[in-house]
N, C-alpha and C positions, 0 to 999 in steps of 0.2 A: 212807303211814303205816298200819300195821296197828293198828286201834283195836277194842277189844272193849267192847261195851255189855252190861252184865249187872246183876242185882240184887246189892247189897252184902250181905256176910255180917256178922254181929255183930262178928267180929274186926276188920272194916274201920272200925267206927263211930268210934273215937278219931281215926284218921287223917282221916276225912271231916270230923269236927267241927273239927279243926285247920285243914284246907283252907278250910272255910267261914269261920272266924274270920279267917284271913289275907286271904282275898279281900274280904270285906265291910269289914273294918277299913281296907283300903287303897283303897276307892272314894272318889275326891275328892267332897267335899260330903255324904257319907253319915255319919250319926251314929257316933261312936267308941264303943268299949267303955265308956269313962267316961260318955258321954252316955246310953247305953241298956244298962246292964249285964245286965238280964234277957234282952234280945234275944240278946246274945252268949253268955250262959249257955245259952240254948236251942240256939244253933248248936253250941257246944262239946259239948253232950250230945244231939246229933241222934238218937242211937240210941233215946232215950226217945220221940221223935216217931214213930219207926218202929214202936212197939208199938201204935199205933192200927190198928184193924181193916183199913182199906182203904189204908194207907200203905205205899209201897215206896221204898226208897232205890235209885236207879239210878245206876250209876257208869260212867265211861268210863276205860278203862285202855289203856296201850300197854305190852305185855308185862306186867310187874307194877307199873308205875308209875301211880299214880292221877293223872289229869289233870282230871277233872271229875265233878260230881255234880248230881243234881236229885232233889227229893222229889216223887214222883207220888202223887196222892190220887185213888183210884177212886170215892170217895163224898164229896161236898162237906161232909157232916156232920163229917168228920174234917179239914177244911182248916185249922182253927185260926188264923184271922186275924180282924181286925176287920171291920166292915162287914157287908154282907148276903150275902156269898159262900157262907156255910155253909147258906143257905136255898135255894140253887139246886138244882133237880131235873134228873134225866136229864143230869148233867154230871160231868165229872172236872176236876181241876185239877193244876197243879204249882206248886211254890214253891221258893225258895232255890236256884236254878240258880247254880252256881259253877264257874268254870274257872280253873285255876292261871294265874297271870300269864304264865308263860313258854310256856303252851300256847294263849294267845289268838290268834285269827286263823286257826286251823286247822280251823274248822268244828265244833268239839266241842259248843259250845252249841246249834247247829242240830241236830246229830245227837241230842243228848239231848232236845231239844224234839220232834223227829219221833218218837222212841221213845214219848214220853208220848202224843202224838196217836194213834199206831198202837194203843197199849194201850186208849185210850178208845174208838176206833172198833171195835176188836175186841170190846169189851164191849157194843157196841150203844148206846153213849151218843151224845148229839146235839150236845154242845158241850164246849169246854175253857175254863176260867176261869183267869186268871193276874193277877198284880199286879206292878207295877214302880214305880220312883221316878225323879225327875229325874236322880239320880246314875247311873242305869243307861241312859243314852241309846243306847249301842251296842246293848244287848239290846232296848231299846224299838223301835229301827229294824228289827232282825232280826224281831221279832214282827210288826210291821206288814207287812213284805215277805212273811211267811208267811201273811198273811190275817187276822191278829188285828185286831179293831176296838176302839177305845176304848169303854168302857161306864161312863159316869159314875155309873150306879146302883150300881156296885161299889166306888167310891172310898171311902176312909176315912182317918182321921188316926191315925198311930201315934206317940203321945207327941210331937206337934209336927211329925212328918214326914208330908207329904202322900203317900199311896199311891194309885196310879192303877190302875183295873181295866181288863182287856181280855177279850174274848170271841172265840172262834173257833167258828162253827157248822159242823157237818158235814152 
């Protein structure tokens, strides 16, 4: 499979937003758009998140077909989540990793994760911060296999949804 990992362009934002809404709304046990409308509004309008200073939308494409996306944050002040993550220093993070259902199991999530790690290391940062939920157990397992460790100090509650923090030190 010929996969291209690159930064998204503004013209890609509506398609990326729709992919994110589709992926997250179909996760078993994850809140629905009806349960958390503001969250899904943020996903649909992900281009607005990308206007933050250190935020990049990284996409995985096969030819011109969008298969996955992740939001890379080079400075935790721009992370935009609950909890204490935004106070972390000398750290990058990523959020909202989404892979099209038909492209799952092809290693796209891992490749997007590795791209974020490489960008953080290349910037001289010392750790990567991420969050996940019980509904994302496949991703959770992938992160642990890649060396991420649970960091309960980063946990928070998002409108009744427990969100679990992870940290990878370089």
